BALOLUM-785875 format. One record per residue (C-alpha): residue in three letters; z, x, y. Coordinates in steps of 0.05 Angstrom, whole numbers, plus 5000, padded with zeros to 4 digits. Example, Ala and Ser with C-alpha at 12.3 -4.5 7.8 and 13.67 -1.06 7.14 Angstrom:
% BALOLUM-785875
Ala515652464910 Ser514352734979 
END
This chain:
% BALOLUM-785875
Met725153882934 Gly718254202934 Asp715553642889 Lys718353112935 Ser715153432996 Gln708553472960 Gln708952742940 Gln710652553012 Gln704752963038 Glu700052622988 Gln702551933010 Glu701552113083 His694252253070 Cys693051703019 Cys687751283055 Ile683951223120 Ser687350563137 His694250893135 Glu691751493172 Phe688851073229 Tyr695050633234 Arg699551253239 Ala695251593292 Ala694350963334 Ser701650753330 Asn703751413360 Asn698851353418 Leu698750613436 Glu697350693510 Lys692251253503 Ile684951083515 Ala681451063447 Val674450843467 Ile670550853532 His664250433535 Ala660250813587 Asp656450213613 Gly650350453652 Gly652351153669 Pro657151493716 Gly658551183784 Asn664951253824 Ser670451563783 Arg677351263785 Glu682351753812 Ser687352133769 Met684251903704 Asn683852373644 Pro678952293611 Pro674552093670 Val673351343675 Tyr668151033721 Asp667750353756 Glu663050023706 Asp666450293644 Gln670249883593 Cys676350213564 Phe680150043501 Thr686850343482 Phe689350483412 Ala693749863420 His687449453432 Leu684249743370 Leu690449623326 His690848903349 Ser683448793338 Val683549103269 Asp689448663249 Ser685948043275 Leu679148183243 Thr682448393178 Ser685947723175 Arg679447353187 Leu675747763135 Arg681147643082 Ser680746893095 Ile673246893089 Leu672747343027 Ser678147012986 Thr678346292963 Ala685746242980 His689546553037 Gln692747122997 Ser696447703027 Gln694548212973 Leu688148592968 Pro682948372917 Thr684048642848 Gly676648652834 Ser673348732767 Ser671549302723 Ile665249682737 Asp659149272717 Ser653149682697 Glu648649122719 His650649252791 Val652849972793 Gly649150472750 Pro652450972704 Ser651851492759 Val657651132791 Glu661151062725 Arg661451812717 Lys667551902761 Ile671351302733 Glu676451552683 Ser681250962687 Lys680950212682 Asn684850182747 Val678450172787 Tyr675049572818 Thr668249452849 Pro669249272923 Lys665648712958 Ile660148973004 Ile660548783078 Gly654548923121 Ile655649133193 Tyr649748983239 Met650949293307 Pro649649933347 Pro655050463359 Ser660550073395 Val667949923394 Glu666249293353 Tyr662949733301 Ile669050183296 Ile673749593289 Ser669149273236 Val669049913194 Leu676649993198 Ser677749263182 Val673249273121 Leu676849893095 Arg683549563110 Cys681448983066 Gly679949453009 Glu672449313011 Ala666249733024 Phe662149723088 Leu654549753093 Pro651650013160 Leu645549603182 Asp642049933240 Pro639349423290 Ser633549893305 Trp630949793234 Pro625449273223 Asn628148603202 Asp624448633136 Arg628149273117 Ile634848983137 Leu633648353096 Ser631448763036 Ile637749203038 Val642348603047 Ser639148272987 Thr638948902943 Ser646249082958 Asn648848382941 Ala652648383007 His657947833011 Leu658047803087 Val654848103148 Ile658648233212 Ala654548223276 Arg656448383348 Gly657247763390 Cys661447153401 His662246573353 Pro656646113380 Leu651546653359 Glu653246523286 Lys648745903285 Ser642846193322 His642746913297 Trp636247103263 Leu640047333201 Val642546633190 Asp635446363182 Cys632546953144 Ser638247133097 Ser642646743049 Cys648447213066 Pro653946913110 Leu654447183181 Leu660847313221 Cys660047473295 Phe665447903328 Ser666148143400 Met671648463440 Asp669947983496 Glu672547393457 Arg679847213453 Leu682947523391 Glu688347163353 Arg693847603327 Cys695347453255 Ile702447243240 Tyr704047823195 Pro698848343213 Ser701548893168 Ser703648453110 Phe697348603070 Leu698049153018 Trp694849793040 Pro688849992998 Cys692750582969 Glu698550122948 Asn694349622909 Gly695149972842 Lys687550012834 His682450442867 Arg675750202893 Ser669750562864 Phe666750682933 Cys668450503005 Tyr661650523039 Leu654450413019 Met649150783059 Tyr641750713046 Thr637051303052 Ser629651403038 Gly627851462964 Ser622251822927 Thr621251192884 Gly618350842944 Lys624650432958 Pro630950602997 Lys636850852955 Gly644050622966 Val649051192964 Cys656151002943 Gly660951412986 Thr668251502972 Glu674251533018 Gln676152232996 Glu670352543034 Leu671452193100 Tyr677452583126 Pro675452893193 Leu676853553227 Gln684053603249 Glu682753743322 Glu683953303383 Asp677653273425 Leu673652833473 Val667752623430 Leu661052303446 Phe659251753396 Lys651651743401 Thr649051793330 Ala645551193300 Ile649450843245 Ser643650963196 Phe645251703198 Ile651151943155 Asp653752413210 His655951813251 Leu661951713205 Gln664852393220 Glu663152293293 Phe667551683304 Leu672651743247 Ser674452453268 Ala676352173336 Met680051553311 Leu684251923259 Thr686352483307 Ser687952033367 Ser681952313405 Thr678051933457 Leu671151693439 Val665751593493 Ile660151113475 Pro654051133520 Pro649150543522 Ser644750613460 Asn638550363497 Glu639250893550 Leu639551443498 Lys633251193465 Glu629451133530 Asn632051773562 Val634452323515 Phe636352743576 Ser642052253590 Ile645952593535 Val647053183582 Lys649052703638 Tyr654652393596 Val657053053568 Lys657953303639 Ala660752663669 Tyr666052563616 Ser667653293602 Ile665753213529 Asn669053743484 Arg665353643420 Leu658053433409 Thr654353313344 Ala646753313345 Val640553503305 Pro636854133329 Ser630653733351 Val634853333400 Ile637953963429 Arg630954253435 Ala628753623472 Ile634353653523 Leu633654403538 Pro630254263605 Ala636453873627 Leu641154413601 Gln637154933639 Ser637854543704 Gln643854433749 Tyr647554103692 Thr648654763655 Glu654954973692 Gly658654323681 Val656754273608 Ser658454983590 Ser665354933621 Ser667354313581 Leu663554343516 Lys667854723466 Leu664254573402 Leu656954413387 Val655754183315 Leu648454213292 Ser646253903227 Gly640753503194 Glu635154013204 Val633654743200 Leu636355103261 Pro630955593285 Leu633356273307 Ser629556193372 Leu633455563390 Trp640055903377 Asn638156493421 Thr636856003478 Leu643355633466 Ser647456263464 Glu644956433534 Leu645855733563 Leu652655593530 Pro656056263523 His663055963517 Thr661255413467 Ser662355513393 Val656255303353 Leu656855083280 Asn650754993236 Leu652154503179 Tyr648254313117 Gly648753693074 Ser645953013057 Thr648152293050 Glu650052422978 Val655052952999 Ser658152573057 Gly653652903107 Asp655953623104 Cys657854103049 Thr656754793080 Phe657855083149 Phe656155713187 Asp659755953249 Cys654356243294 Lys659256753322 Arg657757163259 Leu650257123267 Arg649257763308 Met652958163256 Ile648557883200 Leu642158013239 Glu643858753241 Thr642258793167 Glu638058173152 Thr631357923180 Leu631757173189 Thr627656623222 Ser632956093218 Val640556073224 Pro644156093156 Ile647255453130 Gly653455853111 Val658855753059 Pro662055143026 Ile666954733067 Phe673854553041 Asn673854172975 Cys666454312963 Asp663254742909 Val656154982919 Val652155352866 Leu644955592861 Val641255412798 Gly634855802784 Asp631456332743 Ser635856872714 Asp631357412742 Met632757172813 Pro640257062814 Thr640657022891 Glu635656442897 Gly635555752868 Glu636455012878 Ile642754782913 Tyr647654392870 Val653954102903 Gly660453912870 Gly667453732892 Leu670653172931 Cys664953142980 Val660152872928 Ser658952122929 Asn659951672868 Gly652451592857 Tyr647051082873 Phe647850332876 Phe643149972829 Glu641549232835 Ser639849162761 Ser639049822725 Asn642650212672 Ile638750862680 Met642851492693 Ser640751812758 Thr637852502746 Asp640552742813 Tyr647752782785 Leu648853282728 Lys654453652693 Leu654754412700 His659554952679 Gln664854962732 Asn665155572778 Ser658855882749 Ile651656012765 Cys647255792707 Asn640255542689 Cys642254992641 Ala642054402688 Ser638253962641 Ser643354012584 Asn649353702619 Cys653354212580 Gly658854312632 Ser665053922653 Gln664153822728 Phe659153362761 Tyr654353642812 Phe649253332857 Arg642353622852 Thr639953662924 Gly632653862914 Asp633654392968 Phe632755132954 Ala636655702985 Gln637856452983 Arg644756762981 Leu645757343029 Pro650357933013 Ser655457623061 Gly655757003016 Asp652156563066 Leu646456123043 Val639656113079 Phe635455483071 Leu628655613040 Gly625654913034 Arg623954392981 Lys618954322925 Asp618453562927 Arg615653102982 Thr622252943016 Ile622853183088 Lys627453123147 Leu625252883216 Asn630252873273 Gly635752943221 Gln633452323182 Arg631452433110 Met625152093086 Ala621052093023 Leu613552093038 Glu612651652976 Glu616351083011 Ile611551103070 Glu605551113022 Asn608150522982 Lys609250123045 Leu602250283070 Arg599250033005 Glu602249353018 His597549253077 Thr592048773058 Asp586449243083 Val588949873048 Val586450082980 Asp589750762976 Asp593251263021 Ala596751933024 Val601752193075 Ile603052923091 Ser607753283139 Leu605653843185 Lys608954313233 Gly607054103303 His607754373373 Gly614654663384 Gln616054683309 Gly616953933306 Val615053563242 Leu609053093247 Leu606652573197 Glu599352443183 Ala596751863139 Phe590051873104 Ile587751163088 Val582250873045 Leu580250173068 Lys577349603028 Asp572249463083 Lys568950103107 Asp566449733169 Lys573549693194 Cys574350443200 Asn575350453275 Glu580750573327 Ile582449833330 Ser584249823256 Lys588550443266 Ser592350093321 Leu593249453280 Ile595649833219 Lys600550233261 Ser603049593293 Trp604149303224 Met607849923201 Val612649873260 Ser614949193233 Lys616249483164 Leu619350173172 Pro624050533220 Leu620250863277 Phe621751573253 Met617751413189 Ile611451183226 Pro605851703220 Ser603552013285 Arg596251993264 Phe592051553218 Val585551823188 Phe580551393150 Lys577151703089 Glu572251433039 Ser576551722982 Leu582452182972 Pro581552872940 Val584552932870 Ser586653522828 Ser584453672756 Ser590153232732 Gly587552632771 Lys593252642822 Val592352662898 Asp591153382920 Tyr595953422979 Ala594754162989 Leu587354033000 Leu589053483050 Glu593453963089 Cys587954473092 Ser582753963115 Thr586853643171 Ser584953793243 Phe591853583265 Asn594754283273 Thr597454763324 Asn590755093333 Gly587354453355 Gln590953873384 Phe597054213411 Glu594854843445 Ile591954853515 Cys586755403524 Asp588055603595 Lys592555523655 Glu588354983687 Asp588154553624 Ser595754623616 Asp596754383687 Leu592153793677 Met595853593614 Gln602353643651 Val599853173705 Ile597252663654 Lys603852673616 Lys607752573679 Ala603651963696 Phe604551683626 Cys612151793629 Ala612651453697 Ala608750843675 Leu612150763607 Met619150933633 Val620251483581 Glu622252203590 Glu617152523544 Val610452393511 Ser606652833462 His599353033465 Asp597352503415 Asp601751913435 Asp597551293444 Phe599150973511 Phe598450263486 Leu602150383421 Met608050633462 Gly608449963498 Gly603250053553 Asn599649443579 Ser594649283634 Ile600049333688 Ser602650013666 Ala595450243654 Ala593950063726 His600050483747 Val597051083710 Ser590150973740 His593250973809 Lys597451583797 Leu591551973769 Gly586251683815 Ile581751493757 Asp578050873735 Ile582750473691 Arg577350393638 Leu578051133622 Leu585151003596 Tyr582750453550 Asn577350913521 Tyr581851523518 Pro589051263508 Thr592351933489 Pro593852513536 Ser589552993495 Asn583452533493 Leu584152353567 Glu584653083585 Met578253253548 Ala574652663581 Leu576952873650 Leu575053593640 Glu568153383616 Lys567552913675 Lys569353473722 Val563353863699 Ser558553273704 Leu560753083774 Asn560353773806 Ser553753603840 Asp556253023881 Ala563853053884 Asn569253573888 Trp574953523838 Asn581653773864 Leu588253833827 Asn594153753873 Leu599654083833 Glu604654243888 Ala611854133871 Gly613453403867 Asn606253183871 Gly602653063806 Thr596652663830 Ile589352803814 Leu585152703877 Tyr577752623889 Ser574452843953 Ser567652533960 Lys562052764006 Ser560252044023 Ala564551744077 Thr563551054047 His566951233981 Asp574351213968 Leu577751493907 Phe576750853868 Ser569450743885 Leu566951363848 Lys563951103783 Pro564251533721 Arg557951743686 Gly554951273635 Trp558151563573 Leu565051493603 Leu564250753617 Arg565550203567 Thr559649723564 Ala560648993578 Asn559148803506 Glu564249273474 Asn570448963446 Asn576449253482 Ala581248683471 Asn584648883407 His589049473424 Gly595249413383 Val600249353439 Leu607249403410 Ser613549083434 Lys618449603459 Arg624149223429 Leu625948933361 Lys621748323344 Val625447713318 Asn622247403256 Leu624246673262 Asp620646053285 Lys626245603306 Tyr627245013351 Val634144883381 Thr636544213405 Pro642644333449 Glu648043823455 Cys649643943528 Val644644243576 Ile643843913644 Pro643543183619 Arg644742913689 His642542243713 Gly636342313757 Cys634042973726 Leu626542943715 Trp627343193644 Asn631442593624 Ser627742063665 Val622041613648 Leu616741883696 Lys611841473735 Pro604541653721 Val603342273763 Ser598642873763 Cys601043553786 Ser601644273761 Phe606544843771 Ser604945583759 Arg607746263777 Cys609946433848 Asn611445693861 Gln604145503863 Val603544743861 Leu597344303854 Cys598543563866 Gly594342943860 Gly596842713927 Asp602642773976 His606042173945 Val606742553880 Met610643123911 Lys615042623948 Tyr616542263883 Leu618242903845 His623043123900 Glu626642463891 Leu628242693820 Thr631543333845 Trp638143443810 Ser644243593855 Val650443913825 Glu657044093857 Val658344823841 Pro663445253878 Arg660745903904 Asn662446513862 Glu662446073800 Lys657746303745 Trp654245883693 Ser650546073630 Met643645943601 Gln641845673533 Glu635245673495 Leu632544983481 Trp626445163440 Lys621445713429 Val614445733401 His611746323361 Met605346593391 Asp603647123337 Ser603647693388 Cys606147903456 Val606247373510 Asp604747693577 Ala601347083608 Ser605346623653 Pro605945883635 Leu602445313669 Val606544673670 Val602744033680 Phe605443333695 Lys600242823672 Asp601342083668 Ser608542033642 Asp608542673601 Ile609743413615 Tyr605443943582 Leu605344703582 Phe599345153572 Ile599645893554 Gly596046433514 Ser598047093481 His595347763456 Ser593747423389 Asn587847063424 Lys591446403414 Phe591845893471 Leu596545303463 Cys598144633493 Ile605544483483 Asp609943883497 Ala614544183550 Lys620343723533 Ser620643833457 Gly616844483446 Ser612044153396 Val604944423396 Glu599843893417 Trp593744333402 Glu591645053397 Ile585245443399 Lys583246163381 Leu579346493436 Glu574847113430 Gly579647573466 Arg587047643480 Val589947243538 Glu594147583592 Cys592647133651 Ser595546453669 Ala591445833662 Ala589445333716 Ile587844593718 Val581744283751 Ala582543773807 Asn581743153764 Phe586443433710 Ser581143353656 Gln580244093638 Val584444723631 Val581345383653 Val583346063625 Gly580246763619 Cys580747273564 Tyr579648013551 Lys572747883523 Gly570447703593 Asn569846963580 Ile572446413626 Tyr573745793584 Phe573845073607 Leu577744693555 Asp578643943546 Phe585643753568 Leu586743263510 Asn584443663450 Gly582744373471 Gln575444333454 Ile570944803494 Cys567144433548 Trp563845043579 Thr564345803578 Phe562346283632 Gln561247013612 Thr563147583660 Ser561948323648 Gly569248533643 Glu576148313622 Val578947703658 Lys586247813677 Ser586247413741 Gln588946703741 Pro583546203762 Val584545823826 Val581945123838 Asp578444883902 Lys579744143891 His575543923951 Lys569144273927 Gln570744213853 Leu570244963843 Ile574145473803 Trp574846163835 Cys576346733788 Gly575947493790 Ser574047973735 His574848693714 Asp567348773729 His569348803804 Asn566348113820 Leu569247463845 Tyr565946833818 Ala565746113843 Leu564345643785 Asp562144923790 Tyr565744593732 Ile562143933742 His555044213736 His557044823694 Cys554045363738 Cys556045963781 Val554745813854 Tyr557346453886 Lys558647173867 Leu561947713910 Pro562748453894 Cys569848663914 Gly569649423904 Gly574549433846 Ser577549043788 Ile580948393806 Tyr587748283774 Gly591247823822 Ser589147113838 Pro585246953901 Ala588846533953 Ile585845913986 Asp587845684056 Glu585544964052 Gly587444804123 His582945344152 Gly577545344099 Lys578546074079 Leu579346464015 Tyr582347164007 Val581547643949 Ala584048363937 Ser582048883885 Thr584449533854 Ser580249923904 Gly584949683959 Arg579649243990 Leu581848574018 Thr576248084033 Ala576447434073 Ile571146904058 Ser569346264095 Ile568945684045 Lys568645104093 Ala561444954075 Phe555545244037 Pro553145784042 Phe559646174036 Tyr560046824075 Thr564647424086 Leu568947394149 Trp571848084146 Val573648664099 Leu579849094104 Glu580549744065 Leu587949834050 Gln586550484010 Val591850283959 Pro590649853896 Val592849123896 Phe594848823829 Gly599048223850 Ser596347543872 Leu595647403945 Ser599946863979 Ile598846424040 Cys604546284089 Pro604545564114 Pro603045314165 Asn599945904203 Gly595746154144 Asn598246874145 Val596747274081 Ile601947654042 Cys599148244003 Cys603248713957 Leu600649413945 Val601949843884 Asp605250383926 Gly610849903945 Gln608249654012 Val608548924031 Val603448744084 Ala602748094124 Leu596047954157 Asp593647404202 Ser587047024191 Thr583147554229 Gly585448124185 Ser590448424235 Ile596848684205 Ile602848294232 Trp608248674196 Arg609049184141 Tyr614949394098 Arg615449934044 Thr619949763985 Gly623350263940 Gly618150253884 Pro611450003860 Val609849263866 Phe605348943814 Ala606948213824 Gly605047723878 Ala609747443931 Cys613646803917 Ile613646293973 Ser617145633964 Asn617445024009 Val625044973998 Leu625745684027 Pro620845584083 Thr622646224121 Gln622946714064 Val617947144027 Leu620647393960 Ile618148043930 Cys619848353862 Cys619449103854 Arg619249603797 Asn625549943825 Gly629349333801 Ser630249003869 Val628448313895 Tyr627048313969 Ser627247724017 Phe623347804081 Glu623247344142 Met616347044140 Val614247124213 Lys616847814233 Gly618148134165 Asn625548264176 Leu629348414112 Leu634147834099 Trp637248074035 Glu636048533974 Tyr638748443904 Asn638048993850 Ala637848763778 Gly638549473751 Asn632049483712 Pro624649473732 Ile621548813750 Thr614048713738 Ala613547953743 Ser614047483802 Ala620247083819 Tyr620646323819 Val624945843861 Asp627345203827 Glu625244673877 His628344103836 Leu635544343829 Lys640644383885 Leu647444713883 Val652244363930 Tyr659044643948 Asp660444304014 Pro657043664041 Leu657143974111 His652844564091 Leu645844634065 Ser644844623989 Asp643945293955 Arg637945443911 Leu636745833847 Leu631746393841 Cys629446603771 Val627847343762 Cys625847693697 Thr626548443687 Ser621548833645 Thr627149003596 Gly628048273576 Ser633648013621 Leu633247343657 Tyr637247283721 Leu638746653761 Leu640646843832 Arg644146353878 Ile641446373949 Glu646046124004 Leu641345764051 Asp646245614107 Leu647646364116 Ala640446584106 Lys638146104159 Asn641946474214 Ala641647174185 Ile639447704235 Gln641448334196 Pro640548424121 Arg646548134085 Thr647848274012 His652547674002 Leu646947174016 Val645147223942 Gln649447273880 Glu648447263805 Phe649246553778 Ala647246653705 Arg644147173659 Leu640947163591 Asp637947743551 Leu631847623507 Gln629748053447 Gly623448323480 Asp620548603544 Ile618248093597 Phe611848163637 Ser610747423643 Ser612547083709 Pro617246503697 Val616545773719 Met623045403732 Ile623344653743 Gly629644233746 Gly634044743711 Arg629044913656 Ile625645593653 Phe619145733616 Val617346463604 Gly613346883555 Cys616347493522 Arg614248103482 Asp618347853423 Asp612047423409 Tyr615246773433 Leu614646283490 His621746103510 Cys624545473541 Ile631445613570 Ala636045133607 Val641745223655 Asp648045053615 Thr653644673648 
END
C-alpha cells in the first residue's frame, strides 16, 4: 500500500504540464493573469484580487483553452504529419550538445528536444507559449525583446532553433523583422485573436507518458567568459515552485532566470499573476511600488539594486499600504548589503525577507537565508552583507579549497537543481564547469573527477559560519553581476574589438556611488586624432546596437596603450588604480550647496528625459536627449542651451555652473531657489534690459561658431529595427478619385508640417480639392493603418517631411541625424537622389517659389540651396550657429527667411545669392517665422521669449514692434486667416493670440510644456490645434480662444498635429463631413482622431465627444517629427532610423 501511494505521488508530480493542467482544472473561473494596462484607475467593486477599469483579466479556463490551441498549432508546424503523439526525438548528438549534457544521460530513452524561441516581454502570451512548448515535449528559448537584434539573431542561429513565437496577430508574420533577418520560421500569437479549440485538446501524450525523457526543457543564454553567450540547458526537475498560494507580480525580464520561478510558481499553485506594462517599469522603476500597493501583492522577487532604487517610494506615503499586503520579499541575483536590510527591516517590519543565491546553471537559486535569523547571527559575527544561507531542498552545496582553511572555498553545487550543461553548436569539449566530486564531502580534488556525483563549479567563493550559513566572499575571475544580470567582462571586450576604430580595449568594474557596480572601458584607437568626446558617443551608440544595455560601460577612456604585466597580459589592477572614476571624485559632492545644485540639475534632466533617476555621469544626449528636451532643460535651469551641449552630464554641468558663478559675481547675482517644489536656477541681473536668457556666458563657456557640435551620438530610446523593406499593400484606400491613384495634371504646390501649403496659384488648390476622397464611415467605427513603405535614413529622423507636387509627380524631401538629405518618390518610396551635408538635419525643408530649389539647414550652421532635380548644391549660406528652423519662402520677393542658433534672422535672396537683411532676435530661433502676405508682415520668436514683428512690404525692411513674453518659444508661429492674428506657443504651456499691433487677444495655459507650433487648416476654419507634452491635443476657437475640445493620448506629444484636407468621412448627407487629425506621441504612437464638424461648429462649452480615436499604429521608435497627411497617407520620421509612409486601411 505504501509503494502504491509513493508511485501515485510520483505520478502526480511527474511533469510541469500535468501539474498546470491539474491546478488550472480545479480553478477554472479563478483569475490567473491580470494585465495591468497603464496603472490603477477606478477599481471594480467586490473584486479580489483588485481589478481596474483598464485591466485585462484571463482566467485559468482561458489559459487552458489557449494552451490547448497553441499546442495543437505547434504540433502541426513541428511535425511533417499531424500526429497525436509527442516526438520520439533522437539520441544525444555530440555535434549539437556537448558531453557536459551527456553526463546525466544514463539511458537510451532520452531524446534531444526541438528548440522553440519565444520573443516577447512578460505577458500572458509568454506564459501560454512556455506551457505549450513544454506540453509538446520540446524546449523553450527565451528571447528578450530588449536585446539588440544582432544578439537575438546570433542566439537563434547558434541554438539551431526550429521556430520562434512572437507576440502579435497572424498578419505580423510576413512583416516581422525576424522574418527578413533570420531563416528561422516565425509564428505570431496573441490573446486578441480568435483561438480555435483543437478537436481533442488532451489527446496528445503527456511528456511524462512518452516513454522517453527530453535531455532539457529550456535553453537560457547567459554571458560567457569566452567572449560569446553560453546556452544553459535546464531540466524540468528544477522548475517546481514554492507550494504557496500568493498574489505575485510578474516583472522580471525573461532574460533573467528568476522569471521562471516568478510566473511558474503562480501558475502551478493556482495563484494570480499581475503583469504591469514592461515599458512603464523600464521608464519608472518607482511604479513597482505603485503596483504592489494597488493590487495588494503578497510576494515580490527583486534584485537588491532595484529595491535600493525604490527606497524613496517605500519611504513615502506608499509604505503603509505595501507593508500591510507584502508577506514575502525574495531578494536574489546580487549581494544584499547589511545596510539595505537594516532599512528594509524598519520599512517592512511585517514582511519576511529571503536572501537567495544561485545562477542560471543551478536554476536560479540553490541556497536561501531567512533574514529573521540575522539578528541572532550578528550577535556573534561581524558581517557587511547578509548571508546567502543554506542549501534549498534537493540541492547539495560544498566548499572546495585549501585544507588549511576548511571553512572557506569555492562554491560547488550538486543535486536536482543543477542544469544538464551547456549547449554547444559544434563542439565536443567537456565543460570544465561541471565536475565529479566525492558525494557529501568537502575535498580539494576537484581536478581529478574522482567522485561519483556531478557538481557545478560556480566560480564564487564563500565562508561557512558556525551556524552552517554561507557568506559570499566574491570571485577570482572577471565575471560580475549588475542588477542581478551576470556578465563576463571578456564578452564586452570582444565586442568592442569588433568596432572598426578600436585596436585594443580593457573593461573593468568599480564600486560606484551607493555601492552600485559601474563599468569603465579603456580603448586604444587606430587613429589617435579621433580621441574626442564625439568618438566616445559614436562608440557607445554602436555598442547599444550590439549588447544589452546593462552591459554598456558607463564611461569610455581613450589611452595610447594598455598597461601590461610581466607576463604580457593586460594589468587590470593597474587600470583600477589609475582610474579617476571613483567614489572620491565623480560621485561625492563636497558641500551642501554643491549637493543642492546637483539635485536641481538632476531634477531638470529627469523631467526632460521622462525618467525617474539619472546618475552623475549620465550623458544627456546618450540617454535620448535632443534639441527639444535640451531646450526644456535650459528653460528649467535658466541657462544658455549651449552649456548643455558642452557639458552634457550632471557632474560636468555642475562644475561649469559653479565656475561660472565665480566669474559672474561682478555683474550678476546667482540665486538658487531650492524651496520645496521649485527646482529652478534663477539669475537676477543689475541691468533692467537683461532677462534671464540675455546673460551671455564668459568666453570659455561658449562654443565657437567653427566648432563641430553636430555629431552627438543621440540614441533611440527604443529598439531599432534592422530591416530595409518596402511593402506593397493589396488594399489601402484604392478609391476612384483619390489623388494617389489618379493621373495628376501638371501642378506645383508643397505641403509641410502644421498644414502649411505653398501653391503655384489658386487654381492649383482648387484642382487638388477636387481630388478629395469621400468615404462613408459610421461614427464610432474604427479603422486601422498599414505601412506602405519606409526608407532607411541611417540615423534618427527628427525632421518633418516636405511633400511637393511638381508637374504630374509627387516628391518628398527629408533629412536625418546621419547628415543625409533625400528626395523620395512619395508614391513608391524609391529614392530619387540623396546628398550628404556637413551637419545633421533636424529641421524641415522648404521649396522656393519657382519650385527649382529645395532649401534646408543643418547643425553645422549652413543653409543649403539644392537643385530640385538632382540635389546638387546651388548655393550655401553660412550662419554662426546650428540651423533648426524650417526656412520660409517669400514668393513675391523671392526671398528665403530662416533663423539660426546664433540669435539672428536672415533674409536670403536665392536669385542673386546674397543676404539682404539680418535681424538680432535676442535668443536662438527654433521655430519658423510666419509671413502674413496680405498685410506685408513677418513675425519671428526666439528662446529669449522675444516676439518681433517686421514690415516686409518694401525695402528697407524695419521692425514694427517687439514684445517680451519672458518665456522661451520653440514652436513655429502661425497666422490666422483672414484677420492676420498670430498664434504663439510658449514652453511653459501658454498659448497666446496677438493681433497685428502686438496686443494680446486671448491667452490659455495648457497642462504642460508646448514645443510645437499651432496647426491651422482651411477645412477647420474656426479651430486652432495645439499639441502638448502632457499628452493632450487642444482645440481652441480661433477668435476668442474658447476651448472647444481636448483629447489626451496618454503619452507626451512633442510634434505638431496635421489635418488631412483631402479626405472626408461622411456618415449622413445632411451633416457636414468629418475630418481626420493625425497626432504622433513622443513614445512612437500614431493616432488618427475623427473630428465631428457639425457639432464643433455650434459648440459653446468644451465637449469631449467632438473627437474620437479613429485608428492607431505603434512604431518601433520615438517620434519627434511632425507628420504630413494627404489623402489618407501619412509621412513621418521616426527614431527607429526610418521615414515611414502609412496609409489608412479600409
